[in-house]
N, C-alpha and C positions, 0 to 999 in steps of 0.2 A: 598451612596444610599448602600440600606440595598442587599444584595446577592440574596435573596429572589427576586429583583425585574427587577434584571439580569437576562438574557436570558441563561444558558449554554453553551459552545460551547468545541464537542469534537472531537480531531484533531486525526486519519486516518493519521500514515504517515507509510516508507516503500519500500526497491528494490523492484524493477521488478518482477512481476512474488512471490510475500511474500506470498499472500494470503488477502490481504485487501479488495476483494470487495467479496468473498467467506464468513471472517469475519462478512460482514457487512448484508451480508443475512439476515445471525444467532441472528443477533442481530436486525434485526429488527423482525422475526419470533417471537422474546421473545420481545417483548419493554413492556409485556403487557395494560397499559392505557396513555404508554408517547405519545404525540403526535413531531414527530420528521418534522423537515427538513436539508434534506442531499443534499449536497454540493460533486457532484460526477467531478474527474478534471483527463484528462487522455493525456500521451505527442504525441498528434496525431489526423488525422482528423476525426478518423471515431470513433463514442463514443459506444464501444465495451462493457464497465463495468458500464457504464448507462443503457443499454438494459438490459443486468443482471441482473439489480436493479430494473430496471423497474416491467420484468418481473416475479421477485420477489413480490413487492410490490403489482401487478395486481392492483384491484381497490380502493386500500384501502383511503378513505377520509384523512385519519388522518398521512398521509405520505406520504410529499410532497417533490418529486426530482430537483434538479433544475444542467444542464448538463456543465462544463466548459470543452468542446475540444476543441481543439487548445492550446496551449504553455500550461504555468506553471498557477495555481489561486495564487492571489492572490502578484504575482511581478510587477514588472514595468509598465510593459506596458498593467496589467489588468485592460481593465476600468469596469470590469462587477459585481465585487465581493463585494465591498461596494454598489456598489448601489444593486445589491441581498439581502444584511445582511441589508438594511437596508428595506426592503420589507419586510422583514423577520419578525420585529422590529414593520413595520407598522399592523403586523397581528399577533401581540402579545401571543391574547385573544388564540391562536389556537397552539403556540406550543410552546414545554415544552425543546424543548434540540433541538440544533445542533449539525450534523454530520458533518465533514467537511475531508472527502477522496483525501489525493492528490497524485497528479503523481508520479509513482515512479523514477524518476526523481531530485525530488523538493525535498528544506528542512522544517520542519512547520516551522519555526523562521517565512516563511514569511504572514503566518495566522497570526500569532504570533505576529508579529506587527503591524498589521494592529488593529488587536482587541484591540492595547491603543491607538490609534486615535483618539482625539474629535468624530470624525467622526462615533464614533463604542465603545468607551468607557464606553456611557453611557446607553449602552440596553444590551451589550453580557459582559462575564465574563468566560476565560478559565478556563474548569472543568480538562483536563487532556488533557496531548499528545501520542496517543498509539503509538510504532513504532511497528510494526510485523514482524513478522525474519522466512525467508526460511530455517528453522535449517537443514536440511541435507544440504546447501550447504553450510551455516556455517559450518559445521562440516567437510566437506570435501576441505576446506580451501580455497574456490574460491570466499573467504573477506579478505585474505590475501594479503598482496604486493609479489609482484614480485619480489626478490633480485636478480636475475640472469642478461646477459648482455639487454642492453637496445633494445626491440626490439618492434611490433606492438601486440607481445598477456601480454608483458610487461608494455606498455601502457596502457590497458582495462584491467588490474586486477586492476593496483594502481588506475585508474580514479573511480576502483568498489568502495574498498577500500574507499577510500577517503568519496564518497560520504555513502556508508555505514556507515560507524564511524561516521560523520557528526547528522547522522539523528541519532542516537542511542545515541548521545552529547544531544542533544533536550528533550526526549524523557523520561515521567516519569515512564511512564511504557512501559517493553517487553514485549510481545507476540508471545512466540516460536511454531510454526504455523508447520502443515508437521511435527507431531510427534508421529503419531498412529504405525507406523512401529519404533519407537524405544526405547532400554531398562536405566535403570537406569543408569547404567554406561555415554550412549551415552548424558541423560539428564544433566546429573552431571556434562561432558565436556561443552556442550555449557553451561549450565550455568557460566562457567568457563571464557568462549570466550566473552560473553557480559560481563562481571562485567569488565576483563582487559581493553575494549576498553571505557564502560562506567559505572566507580564505582559509580557516582552519583545516579545511572539509583532508585528511588522509589520502584518502584513493580517489579514482575519477576511474568507473568501470562503463564501456561501451555492448549492449545488452542487443544485439542480433535478434531479430527473432521469438524477442521478445525470450532469447536463451543467455545464459553467464555461467560460465566453467566453474563447478562446482569449488576447483582447490582455489579458486576468487573471494570466497563468499565463504568458506567456512571454513572452521581453523586456521584465518586470520592469527588471532591469542593477541589482541592489541588491548588489550584491559591489562594483562600482567604485569605484579610492580616491574619485573624486568625486562620489561618489552625495549627492542631496540630496531633502528632500520634490519640491520641486517640479521634476512630468513630467506626461505627456498627459493622466493619468488624473484623475477628482475624487474626492478623495479624502475624506472626517470622519476628525477628527482620533476616532484610539481612547482611552476614557478607562483612567484609569491602573486599577493593578490595587484600586487602595487607593480607588476611585471608585464611587461605586452605579454596578447596573445601568440602563441608559437606561428612560425611564417607555417608548418607540417604537420599534419595530426598526425603526422607515420611516427614522428616519435614516440608519439604516447601509446601507438601497438595494444587499444583499450587498456591500459592499466598506469598508474601514473598517482608519484606517492608521495609524499610530503616531505617526508625526514624526516617528522615531527616526536618525538620520545613520547612517550607512553602518559596520557595526562586525565588526569579527573575536568567532569561535564562542570561542577559548578552548581547541581544540583537544588532544584528548590520545592519547595510543598507546592501542589498546586489543587485547583479543583477540578471538575469536570472542565472540558475546554467550551462545553455549548453550555456550563451554569455561568462561565466568565462573559460571555456571547450567548445568549438564549437564538436567538434567530437564525442559532441553525437548526433546521427541521427534519424529521427520513418519518414519511409514510407509507403505507402498503395500498395499492389498491387493486379488487380483485371483478374479473369478468366473466360470469360464466358460460360466454359466448363463444363460437370459435371466431379465429381473428384470418384476417385477410395479413400474414405478416408485411405483407409492402405498405400496407395501408395504413398501417399500424407504424412503420417505421419512419413516415413521411408527418401521418401524424403526432408521435413524438422530436419531433425536428420542429415544426411550429408550436409543441407546447415550447420546448426548451427556445423561440425565442421570444414571446409571450411574456414568457415567466422566469423568477431567478433560477432557471433546474438548473443544476449543477452534476448529478449522476442519476440515474436510474440504469436498472438489472431485472433480471427476473427470467419466467421460465413462461411463456402463451403459450396455449392450445390450439394445435390449427385445424384438428382434428380430434377425432372421441379419442384415436390411439394415440396421436399421434403430439407431442410438443416442439420446440427449441426455442432455443436460446437471447436472449435481449439484454446488449453492452452498452448504455450509452453513455457518456459523459460530453453533458453539452448539448450542442445543436449533430455532435459525430456521433454516429447511431450502428448498431451493428447486429445482425438477426443470423445467427449458426444452427446449424443442427445439433440438437441434444441430446443426451444418452441416457442424464443421468435422474431427470424425473418425463421418462417418455407416456407417462401415462395418469400425468397431472390430471386431476377434477375440474379445477377450474386455472383461467390467465390471473397470474400476480403480479405485477412492479412491485420494485421498491423505490421510493424515488427520495432522492436528499436535496435541499436547498436552502438556502438563506432567504428567510420570511416566506417560507411556500407554503400558498393558503391551498388545501386541499380539496375544500372545495368548488377552485375554481379550477384547478386539475383536472379533477374527473367532468365535471361539464364540460369542456373543452375536447378533454379524449374523447369523451362520449359521442361528442357533437360531430370528432373528427371523425369516426372508426364509424361510427354508427353503430357500437355496440355497447353497452353498459359497462359502465365503469362506476363503483365505488368502495 
């Protein structure tokens, strides 16, 4: 079967809070005439990212969204992934490309494996796997292993580092995100840290304003059996892992190419990541009380300092007919006007962390905000 007869699939992976949803939203806005099917996965019972993507899409009939809350997409107990993909194949005349956003606690290999099964291999082909990186966190050593004495903090750091490294390991393209405040020296250091962890990554991309040229994200055709390094884009050879960092980042021009021929990732069967490491937990806290946005923000920062909280997101009610969006990565918390849930009945926040105690977080947040969270 020729490649043109298969529907290309791009997997977007990346650790909690790396900016995958924002990047996907920018790709949707610049999709041109492409008809897209999106599968959005979140580790938690409330779909925040799905609501944001739906708000971005609006009523565009050429973008179809499938939400996968509860657990991890394509992993062992997911009974919805293959039927959803088969349904997409059934309307292939209206689908040019499939985009799959994995949970921040997932590995892309789960999807990659199922794309090679008899149920899907005749209809789909992997186009590329993109790993989105929170560059400031990378530069602040938050993805490094803790070599100090064994402690809860060391356990969190080591688990984060393990998952981050494995996400990079299986990526074709690494996207350095959240880079707008970084200078050239910082970008060079980030590039070096990526290559140290994943020397076989084929491309390195820079996403200013959380935007990526869609030609550098879709239609790369990296997993065709006949793939060669020669194609339409102009790429600069990417140095090997033993090569010194480039003296000038201008040479990269936002895109670096490893020159590798097509390869397989040596996929292995695996369980849920949180079954291998049950310390990863997610829960939702809700409050019926109107919230003061700045008070809540400061409260979440204090919670992240006191507890192993790595990600928080959700909608909070600031008035009977108004809500705002909360997005937090560790102690970085942002609150912005939201249009997806203007009339939310209650405030609700999804918390994700490592050995995170729900009762402790609820009590601390209630105390800090003067509102009831449970």
